[in-house]
C-alpha positions as CSV (number, residue, x, y, z in Angstrom):
1,M,1.2,20.1,-214.1
2,T,-0.7,21.4,-211.1
3,G,-2.4,20.2,-207.9
4,P,-2.4,16.5,-207.0
5,G,-0.4,15.6,-210.1
6,L,2.8,17.3,-208.9
7,P,5.7,15.2,-207.6
8,A,5.2,13.8,-204.1
9,A,8.2,15.7,-202.7
10,V,6.7,19.0,-203.9
11,L,3.4,18.3,-202.3
12,R,5.1,17.3,-199.0
13,A,6.7,20.7,-199.1
14,L,3.5,22.6,-200.0
15,P,0.7,20.2,-199.1
16,R,-2.1,22.8,-199.7
17,A,-1.3,22.5,-203.4
18,A,-2.7,18.9,-203.3
19,T,-5.8,19.7,-201.3
20,E,-6.7,23.2,-202.5
21,P,-4.6,24.1,-205.5
22,D,-6.8,27.2,-206.2
23,K,-6.4,28.7,-202.8
24,P,-4.3,32.0,-202.8
25,A,-0.8,31.3,-201.5
26,V,0.6,34.8,-202.0
27,I,-1.2,38.1,-202.7
28,G,1.0,40.9,-203.8
29,E,0.5,44.5,-202.7
30,D,-0.8,45.3,-206.1
31,G,-3.4,42.5,-205.9
32,T,-1.5,39.9,-207.9
33,V,-2.6,36.4,-206.7
34,V,-0.5,33.3,-206.9
35,T,-2.4,30.1,-206.0
36,Y,-0.9,27.2,-204.3
37,G,-1.2,25.1,-207.5
38,R,0.8,27.7,-209.4
39,L,3.4,28.3,-206.7
40,A,4.1,24.5,-206.3
41,D,4.1,24.0,-210.1
42,R,6.7,26.8,-210.7
43,A,8.8,25.8,-207.7
44,S,8.8,22.2,-209.0
45,R,10.0,23.3,-212.4
46,L,12.7,25.5,-211.2
47,A,13.9,22.8,-208.8
48,G,14.0,20.3,-211.6
49,E,15.9,22.8,-213.8
50,L,18.5,23.5,-211.1
51,R,19.1,19.8,-210.6
52,R,19.2,19.2,-214.4
53,R,22.0,21.8,-214.6
54,G,24.1,19.7,-212.2
55,L,23.4,21.3,-208.9
56,G,23.4,18.7,-206.1
57,D,22.6,18.5,-202.4
58,G,24.2,21.5,-200.6
59,D,25.0,23.6,-203.6
60,V,24.2,27.3,-203.4
61,V,21.8,29.6,-205.2
62,A,21.8,33.4,-204.6
63,V,18.6,35.4,-204.8
64,L,18.8,39.2,-205.4
65,A,15.3,40.7,-205.7
66,E,12.7,42.9,-204.2
67,N,9.6,41.5,-202.4
68,L,7.7,39.8,-205.2
69,P,5.7,36.6,-205.3
70,V,8.3,35.1,-207.6
71,Y,10.9,35.4,-204.8
72,L,9.0,32.8,-202.8
73,E,8.8,30.3,-205.7
74,V,12.6,30.6,-206.1
75,V,13.4,29.9,-202.4
76,W,10.8,27.0,-202.4
77,A,12.5,25.5,-205.4
78,C,15.8,25.6,-203.6
79,R,14.3,23.9,-200.5
80,I,12.7,21.2,-202.6
81,A,16.0,20.6,-204.5
82,A,18.1,20.4,-201.4
83,L,20.0,23.6,-202.2
84,Y,21.2,26.4,-199.9
85,F,19.7,29.8,-200.8
86,V,21.5,33.0,-200.1
87,T,19.1,36.0,-199.9
88,V,21.3,38.9,-200.9
89,N,20.3,42.3,-199.5
90,R,19.2,44.4,-202.5
91,S,20.7,47.6,-201.0
92,L,24.3,46.3,-201.2
93,G,26.9,47.6,-203.6
94,T,28.9,45.6,-206.1
95,A,31.8,44.8,-203.8
96,E,29.6,43.8,-200.9
97,A,27.3,41.6,-203.0
98,A,30.3,40.1,-204.9
99,H,31.9,39.2,-201.5
100,I,28.8,37.2,-200.5
101,L,28.6,35.4,-203.8
102,A,32.2,34.4,-203.6
103,D,32.2,33.5,-199.9
104,S,29.1,31.4,-200.2
105,G,30.3,29.6,-203.3
106,A,27.1,30.4,-205.1
107,R,26.9,28.7,-208.5
108,V,23.6,30.4,-209.6
109,L,22.4,34.0,-209.3
110,I,18.7,34.7,-209.8
111,A,18.2,38.4,-209.8
112,S,15.5,41.0,-210.5
113,A,16.0,43.5,-213.3
114,A,14.6,46.1,-211.0
115,V,17.6,45.8,-208.6
116,P,20.3,47.9,-210.4
117,V,23.4,46.2,-208.8
118,H,22.6,43.0,-210.7
119,A,24.1,44.6,-213.8
120,T,27.5,44.9,-212.2
121,L,27.7,41.3,-211.0
122,T,29.5,40.2,-214.2
123,A,32.1,37.5,-214.6
124,E,34.7,40.1,-213.7
125,H,33.2,40.7,-210.2
126,A,31.5,37.4,-209.6
127,P,33.5,34.7,-211.5
128,G,32.1,31.8,-209.5
129,I,28.6,32.3,-210.9
130,E,27.9,29.7,-213.6
131,H,24.3,30.6,-214.4
132,R,22.8,34.1,-214.3
133,I,19.0,34.2,-214.6
134,L,17.1,37.5,-214.8
135,I,13.6,38.1,-213.6
136,G,11.5,40.7,-215.4
137,G,13.9,41.8,-218.1
138,Q,16.5,40.9,-220.8
139,A,20.3,41.6,-220.6
140,T,23.4,40.4,-222.2
141,G,25.0,37.5,-220.3
142,W,21.7,36.7,-218.5
143,E,19.0,34.1,-219.3
144,S,15.4,35.1,-219.0
145,Y,13.7,33.6,-215.9
146,A,10.5,33.1,-217.9
147,D,12.3,31.2,-220.7
148,V,14.2,29.0,-218.2
149,L,10.9,28.1,-216.4
150,A,9.0,27.5,-219.7
151,A,11.5,24.8,-220.7
152,A,12.2,23.3,-217.2
153,P,11.4,19.7,-216.2
154,H,9.6,19.0,-213.0
155,F,11.6,18.0,-210.0
156,A,12.5,14.3,-210.1
157,G,12.5,13.7,-206.4
158,D,16.1,12.5,-206.5
159,T,17.0,13.6,-203.0
160,A,15.6,12.9,-199.5
161,Q,17.2,16.2,-198.1
162,E,15.6,19.6,-197.9
163,G,17.4,22.9,-198.7
164,D,17.9,25.7,-196.2
165,L,18.7,29.4,-195.9
166,L,22.3,30.3,-195.9
167,Q,22.0,33.6,-194.0
168,Y,24.8,36.2,-193.9
169,S,25.5,38.0,-190.7
170,S,28.8,39.8,-189.7
171,G,32.1,38.4,-188.7
172,T,35.0,39.6,-186.6
173,T,36.4,41.5,-189.6
174,G,33.2,43.4,-190.1
175,R,32.5,41.7,-193.4
176,P,29.4,39.5,-193.6
177,K,29.7,35.9,-192.5
178,G,27.6,33.0,-193.7
179,I,25.7,31.0,-191.1
180,R,25.2,27.4,-192.4
181,R,23.3,24.6,-190.8
182,P,23.6,21.0,-192.0
183,L,20.9,19.9,-194.4
184,R,18.2,17.8,-192.9
185,P,15.8,15.2,-194.3
186,A,12.7,16.8,-195.8
187,P,9.9,16.8,-193.2
188,A,7.2,14.2,-193.8
189,T,4.4,16.6,-192.7
190,A,4.1,20.3,-192.0
191,G,4.1,19.6,-188.3
192,D,7.5,18.1,-188.5
193,D,9.0,21.5,-189.5
194,M,10.4,23.3,-186.5
195,F,9.5,26.7,-188.0
196,T,5.8,25.8,-188.2
197,F,6.0,25.4,-184.4
198,L,7.4,28.9,-184.1
199,V,4.6,30.6,-186.2
200,G,2.1,28.5,-184.3
201,L,3.1,30.3,-181.2
202,I,1.1,33.3,-182.4
203,G,-1.7,31.1,-183.6
204,V,-1.0,30.8,-187.3
205,D,-2.8,27.9,-188.9
206,G,-3.9,26.9,-192.4
207,D,-6.8,29.4,-192.4
208,S,-4.6,32.4,-191.4
209,V,-3.9,35.5,-193.5
210,Y,-0.3,36.6,-192.8
211,L,1.1,40.0,-193.6
212,C,4.8,40.2,-194.5
213,P,5.8,43.9,-194.4
214,A,9.6,43.3,-194.2
215,P,12.2,42.5,-196.9
216,L,12.5,38.8,-197.6
217,H,16.3,39.1,-197.8
218,H,16.3,39.2,-193.9
219,S,16.2,35.9,-192.0
220,A,13.1,36.2,-189.9
221,P,10.8,37.4,-192.8
222,I,11.9,34.6,-195.2
223,I,11.8,31.9,-192.5
224,W,8.4,32.8,-191.0
225,T,6.8,33.4,-194.4
226,M,7.9,30.0,-195.7
227,A,6.6,28.4,-192.6
228,V,3.3,30.1,-193.1
229,L,3.1,28.7,-196.6
230,R,4.1,25.2,-195.4
231,L,0.9,25.4,-193.2
232,G,-1.2,26.4,-196.2
233,A,-2.1,29.9,-195.1
234,T,-2.2,33.0,-197.3
235,V,0.6,35.5,-197.4
236,V,0.0,39.1,-198.1
237,L,3.4,40.4,-199.4
238,M,4.3,44.1,-199.2
239,R,6.9,45.4,-201.5
240,A,8.1,47.8,-198.8
241,F,6.7,48.8,-195.5
242,E,4.6,52.0,-195.4
243,P,2.3,52.6,-192.4
244,R,-0.9,53.5,-194.2
245,A,-0.5,50.7,-196.7
246,A,0.1,48.2,-193.9
247,L,-3.1,49.3,-192.1
248,R,-5.0,49.3,-195.3
249,L,-3.9,45.8,-196.2
250,I,-4.8,44.5,-192.8
251,A,-8.3,45.9,-193.1
252,E,-8.9,45.0,-196.8
253,R,-7.4,41.5,-196.7
254,G,-8.6,40.5,-193.3
255,V,-5.1,39.9,-192.1
256,T,-5.0,37.7,-189.0
257,H,-1.3,37.5,-188.3
258,G,2.0,39.3,-189.1
259,Q,5.5,40.0,-188.1
260,F,6.8,43.5,-187.4
261,V,9.8,45.4,-186.0
262,P,9.4,48.2,-183.4
263,T,10.1,51.0,-185.9
264,M,7.1,49.9,-187.9
265,F,5.0,50.3,-184.7
266,V,6.4,53.8,-184.1
267,R,5.6,54.9,-187.6
268,M,2.0,53.6,-187.4
269,L,1.5,55.2,-184.0
270,R,2.7,58.5,-185.4
271,L,-0.1,58.7,-187.9
272,P,-2.9,61.1,-186.9
273,E,-5.3,59.4,-184.5
274,A,-8.3,59.9,-186.7
275,E,-6.5,58.2,-189.5
276,R,-5.2,55.3,-187.4
277,T,-8.6,54.5,-185.9
278,A,-10.3,54.7,-189.3
279,Y,-9.0,51.2,-190.2
280,D,-10.8,48.1,-189.1
281,L,-8.2,45.9,-187.6
282,S,-10.6,43.5,-185.8
283,S,-9.3,40.6,-187.9
284,L,-5.9,40.5,-186.1
285,R,-5.5,37.5,-183.9
286,G,-1.7,37.5,-183.3
287,V,1.3,39.5,-184.3
288,V,4.9,39.2,-183.3
289,H,7.9,41.6,-183.2
290,A,11.6,41.1,-182.8
291,A,14.9,42.3,-184.4
292,A,15.3,45.3,-182.1
293,P,14.4,46.4,-178.6
294,C,10.9,47.8,-178.3
295,P,10.5,50.8,-176.0
296,V,8.1,50.1,-173.2
297,A,5.9,53.1,-174.0
298,V,5.6,51.9,-177.6
299,K,4.6,48.4,-176.5
300,H,2.0,49.7,-174.2
301,A,0.6,52.0,-177.0
302,M,0.4,49.0,-179.4
303,L,-1.4,46.8,-176.8
304,A,-3.8,49.7,-176.1
305,W,-4.5,50.1,-179.9
306,W,-4.4,46.5,-181.2
307,G,-5.4,44.7,-178.0
308,P,-3.6,41.6,-176.4
309,V,-2.4,40.2,-179.7
310,V,1.2,41.6,-179.7
311,H,3.8,38.9,-178.9
312,E,7.6,39.1,-178.9
313,Y,10.6,36.8,-179.3
314,W,14.3,37.0,-179.1
315,S,16.7,35.0,-181.2
316,S,19.4,35.6,-183.8
317,S,20.2,34.6,-187.4
318,E,22.3,31.8,-185.9
319,G,19.4,30.5,-183.8
320,A,21.6,30.5,-180.7
321,G,18.7,30.7,-178.2
322,F,15.0,31.5,-178.5
323,T,12.7,33.2,-176.1
324,F,9.0,34.1,-176.4
325,I,6.6,36.2,-174.4
326,T,2.9,36.6,-174.7
327,P,1.1,40.0,-174.2
328,E,-0.2,38.9,-170.8
329,E,3.3,37.8,-169.7
330,W,4.9,41.0,-170.9
331,L,2.5,43.1,-168.8
332,A,3.7,41.2,-165.8
333,H,7.4,41.4,-166.8
334,E,7.7,44.8,-168.6
335,G,10.7,45.0,-170.9
336,S,11.4,41.2,-171.0
337,V,11.8,39.3,-174.2
338,G,10.4,36.1,-172.7
339,R,11.4,32.7,-171.4
340,P,13.5,30.2,-173.3
341,L,11.6,27.6,-175.3
342,L,14.1,25.6,-177.2
343,G,16.7,25.1,-174.5
344,P,18.1,26.6,-171.3
345,L,19.9,29.9,-171.2
346,H,22.9,30.7,-169.0
347,V,24.2,34.1,-168.1
348,C,27.9,34.1,-167.5
349,D,30.7,36.5,-166.7
350,A,33.7,37.1,-169.1
351,D,35.4,34.0,-167.6
352,G,32.4,31.7,-168.3
353,K,31.3,31.5,-164.7
354,E,27.5,31.3,-164.4
355,L,26.1,34.4,-162.6
356,P,23.3,34.6,-160.0
357,V,19.7,35.5,-161.0
358,G,19.4,39.2,-161.7
359,E,23.1,39.8,-162.6
360,E,24.0,40.9,-166.1
361,G,26.4,38.9,-168.3
362,H,26.9,37.2,-171.6
363,I,24.0,35.0,-172.7
364,W,24.8,31.4,-173.7
365,A,22.3,28.9,-175.0
366,E,22.0,25.2,-174.7
367,N,20.5,22.7,-177.2
368,V,21.2,25.0,-180.2
369,A,20.6,23.4,-183.6
370,S,24.0,22.8,-185.2
371,F,25.4,25.7,-187.3
372,A,28.8,26.9,-188.4
373,Y,30.2,30.2,-189.6
374,L,31.2,29.6,-193.2
375,N,34.9,29.8,-193.8
376,D,35.5,31.1,-190.2
377,P,36.4,28.3,-187.7
378,G,37.9,31.0,-185.4
379,K,34.4,32.6,-185.0
380,D,33.0,29.1,-184.3
381,A,35.5,28.6,-181.5
382,E,35.0,32.1,-180.1
383,T,31.2,31.6,-179.9
384,T,31.3,28.0,-178.4
385,S,31.8,27.4,-174.7
386,P,33.6,24.3,-173.2
387,E,30.1,22.9,-172.5
388,G,29.1,23.2,-176.1
389,W,26.8,26.2,-175.5
390,R,26.6,28.9,-178.2
391,S,26.5,32.7,-177.9
392,V,26.2,35.6,-180.3
393,G,27.5,38.0,-177.7
394,D,24.3,39.4,-176.4
395,I,24.3,40.7,-172.8
396,G,21.4,40.4,-170.4
397,R,20.0,39.0,-167.2
398,L,17.4,36.5,-166.1
399,D,14.9,37.5,-163.5
400,E,13.6,35.3,-160.7
401,D,10.8,33.8,-162.9
402,G,13.3,32.9,-165.7
403,Y,12.4,35.8,-168.0
404,L,15.2,37.3,-170.1
405,H,15.9,41.0,-170.1
406,L,18.4,42.3,-172.7
407,T,20.8,45.1,-171.7
408,D,23.2,45.4,-174.5
409,R,23.9,44.6,-178.2
410,A,25.8,41.7,-179.7
411,S,29.4,42.9,-180.4
412,F,28.3,46.5,-180.6
413,M,26.0,45.7,-183.5
414,I,23.6,48.6,-184.2
415,I,19.9,47.7,-184.8
416,S,18.3,50.5,-186.7
417,G,14.7,50.1,-187.8
418,G,15.0,46.3,-187.3
419,V,18.1,46.2,-189.7
420,N,21.4,45.0,-188.4
421,I,24.3,47.4,-189.0
422,Y,27.9,46.3,-188.3
423,P,29.9,49.3,-187.3
424,Q,33.3,48.0,-188.4
425,E,32.3,48.1,-192.1
426,A,31.8,51.9,-191.9
427,E,34.8,52.3,-189.6
428,N,37.0,50.6,-192.1
429,V,35.7,52.8,-195.0
430,L,36.0,56.1,-193.1
431,A,39.5,55.2,-191.8
432,E,40.6,55.1,-195.5
433,H,39.9,58.8,-195.9
434,P,43.3,60.6,-196.0
435,R,42.1,63.3,-193.6
436,V,40.8,60.9,-190.9
437,L,43.2,60.0,-188.1
438,D,40.9,57.8,-186.0
439,V,37.2,56.8,-186.1
440,A,34.6,54.9,-184.3
441,V,31.0,54.1,-185.3
442,L,28.4,53.3,-182.7
443,G,24.7,53.3,-182.1
444,L,22.8,56.1,-180.3
445,P,19.1,56.1,-179.4
446,D,16.6,57.5,-181.9
447,D,12.9,57.9,-181.4
448,D,12.0,56.7,-184.8
449,L,14.5,53.9,-185.7
450,G,15.4,52.8,-182.2
451,E,19.1,53.4,-182.9
452,I,21.1,55.3,-185.5
453,A,24.7,54.9,-186.5
454,V,26.9,57.8,-185.5
455,A,30.5,58.3,-186.5
456,V,32.9,59.9,-184.1
457,V,36.0,61.1,-186.0
458,E,39.4,62.4,-185.0
459,P,40.6,64.4,-188.0
460,V,44.2,64.7,-189.0
461,D,43.8,68.5,-188.8
462,A,41.5,69.7,-186.0
463,A,40.6,72.7,-188.1
464,D,38.7,70.4,-190.5
465,A,36.1,69.6,-187.8
466,G,32.8,71.0,-188.9
467,P,29.7,70.5,-191.2
468,A,31.6,70.7,-194.5
469,F,33.9,67.8,-193.6
470,A,31.1,65.9,-192.0
471,G,29.2,66.1,-195.3
472,E,32.3,65.0,-197.2
473,L,32.7,61.9,-195.0
474,T,29.0,61.0,-195.4
475,A,29.4,61.1,-199.2
476,W,32.7,59.2,-199.0
477,C,31.0,56.4,-197.0
478,A,27.8,56.4,-199.2
479,S,30.0,55.9,-202.3
480,R,31.5,52.7,-200.9
481,L,28.8,51.1,-198.8
482,A,25.0,50.6,-198.9
483,R,23.5,53.8,-197.5
484,Y,21.8,52.0,-194.6
485,K,25.2,51.0,-193.3
486,C,26.5,54.6,-193.3
487,P,26.4,56.9,-190.2
488,R,23.5,59.3,-190.1
489,R,25.5,61.8,-188.0
490,V,29.2,62.6,-187.9
491,L,30.7,64.1,-184.7
492,F,34.3,65.2,-184.0
493,T,36.6,64.7,-181.1
494,D,40.2,65.5,-180.1
495,A,41.0,61.9,-179.3
496,L,39.1,58.6,-179.0
497,P,39.4,56.6,-175.8
498,R,41.7,53.7,-176.4
499,T,43.6,51.3,-174.1
500,D,47.4,51.1,-174.2
501,T,47.1,48.2,-176.6
502,G,45.0,50.3,-178.9
503,K,41.6,48.7,-178.2
504,L,38.8,51.2,-178.4
505,R,36.7,51.6,-175.2
506,K,33.5,51.8,-177.1
507,H,31.3,51.5,-174.0
508,E,33.1,54.5,-172.5
509,L,32.7,56.5,-175.6
510,R,29.0,55.7,-175.9
511,A,28.4,56.6,-172.2
512,S,30.2,59.9,-172.7
513,L,28.0,60.8,-175.8
514,L,24.8,59.9,-173.9
515,R,25.9,62.2,-171.1
516,G,26.3,64.9,-173.7
517,T,30.0,65.4,-173.0
518,G,31.4,63.5,-176.0
């Protein structure tokens, strides 16, 4: 069943499947084309099968895969079937992935055979998973995705709700925390979806060609890419970012829009000028970046190269506040991340008192769409003000024109190459080493990645301080955590700065390291 014959709920979700079923919806980096008719048909079948297996509104499906077109049919099936979908980072180890599966209450795991950790997520490590479905391979204990889809019924339209992303961030313990929003009725039209409004800020419409260079397991890439598909545009999906490949795809596919992080800009700018300028990028009409601070010099260089098409926004996985800034506005307010669009922002001191314009403090947002941290009411309370405002702990200031300028990270989170790294995870692992007395992990500036994670270790025996022990600690961490979470450098100290109550003065430590005296 394809095109106009598909269930009405499926066509409301992906309306282009009714009007132009043969239009490319997704083009893989290898040239694979998935039309809107095929995307909608397969999403409808998987949605029908998941409902047939007893999953109801608000149940959870976990997705563990690389950037493939099939990833998008899985998440669209979940949205159509009113299910939450957890996009599991494919770099995680067994314990990390198993925690997310258990904490989210996932009943179904759909994984790619190309992601090795899938093989370890057996009933022993993930007992709550009732159905394991494998894409692109065969394995004991797993059903074949192709076989499941071949026998699947179409979605019966037995719910008025629409599914949503159940994104994992970090909690106060350093372990990932789920961010769950209440399910809402399925939008009647594409324009009723709030996220189509967001992609519309950079000019995306049904005729656009949108490049997705980032992993779909992150919140912004999956949300923006699905909004682009809701509008009926074409998505060009990269398996992984590579600067030459990105420029080649923009030129070859006539890409009009895309979303990037500053590290991607840096890596493209570092290509030889003759190589950079050889690509025809004249099709670009609007791109956006977020996820990490963009150095002013890098932003200027991108505007000089690509022209006034580089926009920026600030938000979070929680959606606690949203600002946006056009290229023209940014040139008048260098370093700003924009003005609030979805509700007022308040900058307050540690006691919740609102601060005057220009003073730095904690950023609180009004009119935030309802969300809760899964299984963590304490974190909900910690991030909610008496007025009902929400905060993720970012620090910044508002200028006299209402533009937001960020000056610090949320709860010492490190943003490296656009990827969030939560230091306490690495701190906890390194603290388990028998020759480590005390440890702190923090972010320091890096020309390529924006920031890198650096461990500062107080060894039990001061004589251990040196390259050999640093290498041992790096290997220790890498054997227990995904590599991207592990410090890229290990430094040693006689003692870490702590208060009388044992609280680490991380700002002081970071300032000392930046002065070169740590």
